[in-house]
C-alpha positions, 0 to 999 in steps of 0.5 A, spaced: 910 685 120 908 680 125 905 673 122 908 674 115 915 670 114 917 674 107 915 681 106 918 683 099 917 690 096 919 692 089 921 698 086 919 702 080 923 708 078 919 712 073 923 716 068 920 715 061 917 723 060 919 727 054 921 733 059 917 738 054 916 743 059 923 743 061 926 743 054 931 738 055 932 731 058 931 732 065 933 725 066 940 727 064 940 734 068 946 734 072 946 735 080 952 734 085 956 731 080 951 726 077 945 725 073 938 726 076 936 719 073 943 716 076 941 719 083 934 717 083 936 710 081 942 709 086 937 711 092 932 706 090 937 701 089 940 702 096 934 702 099 933 695 098 927 694 094 928 688 090 926 687 085 927 694 082 926 697 075 926 703 072 921 705 066 925 709 061 921 712 054 924 718 051 931 718 051 932 711 053 938 710 049 942 715 052 939 713 059 940 706 060 948 707 061 946 710 068 944 704 071 951 700 071 952 697 077 946 698 080 940 693 082 935 696 078 933 694 071 932 699 066 926 697 061 923 701 056 916 703 055 915 704 047 908 707 049 911 713 054 907 718 050 901 716 052 902 718 059 905 716 066 900 710 067 903 706 061 909 706 065 906 704 072 902 698 068 909 696 065 913 696 071 908 693 075 908 687 070 915 687 070 916 686 078 910 681 078 913 677 073 920 677 077 916 676 083 909 673 083 909 674 091 910 681 091 908 684 098 908 691 096 911 696 091 915 703 092 914 708 086 919 713 085 920 719 080 927 721 077 925 728 078 925 729 085 933 730 087 932 730 094 928 724 095 934 719 098 935 712 100 933 714 107 927 717 105 925 711 101 927 706 107 922 710 111 916 707 107 919 700 107 920 700 115 913 703 116 910 698 112 914 692 115 912 695 122 905 694 121 901 689 124 896 684 121 890 688 122 893 694 120 896 691 114 889 689 112 886 696 112 892 699 109 893 700 101 897 706 101 903 709 104 904 716 101 908 722 102 905 728 104 908 735 102 905 742 101 899 740 104 897 734 099 899 726 098 903 724 092 909 720 090 914 717 093 909 712 095 908 705 097 902 701 094 900 694 098 898 688 093 891 689 094 891 695 090 896 692 084 890 691 080 888 698 081 895 700 079 894 696 073 888 699 070 891 706 070 890 710 064 892 716 061 897 721 065 893 720 071 899 716 074 899 714 081 897 720 084 890 720 082 889 713 085 892 716 092 887 722 092 881 717 090 883 712 095 878 711 101 882 716 107 882 710 112 886 706 107 892 711 106 897 712 111 902 718 110 909 720 111 911 727 111 917 728 106 918 736 105 924 734 100 919 731 095 916 738 094 921 740 089 921 736 082 924 738 076 919 740 071 921 747 068 926 752 067 924 755 073 925 749 077 932 748 075 934 755 077 931 753 084 935 747 084 942 751 082 941 755 088 942 749 093 
């Protein structure tokens, strides 16, 4: 990014949910020899997002070992049942505590098994390639799939305050959909369309 000497992009992996629809901890579901949580943490760690945190909640005690050897710090949201927004607020606070001059943050989910390091890196590269005029107008770089915009997404520092004000179970998706369209860019990520929320999703995953 021309004119900016240091661009620091942090990462938040959201992994606090109770998996009520699935009926078992989605974080610990195994696919291709590893858990969904470890798979997502490896993708975020290898992308170069620094600092990076994973926000745990339900199943936190059994999940914390999944981060061994990775540059992703697990933190626990004791209010996870209040909704995804509380995990985003906690994650943003942890990142800004570690790096107050954070330029942007990448938010990923533990239940999108086909969101890889390469995909996350595309968001980082797109952000770093923006010109000064572009970056002043760009608040969000979102994934586009199934005709909608959603997570994984990158949020630039001007919208950190909005992220910190999220409440309930709206999550980052609501911020994307309510944003001024002129401030949102997107990357096509059809791989993000499969997220593991239900037994049917798990059956679909088993066919890959």
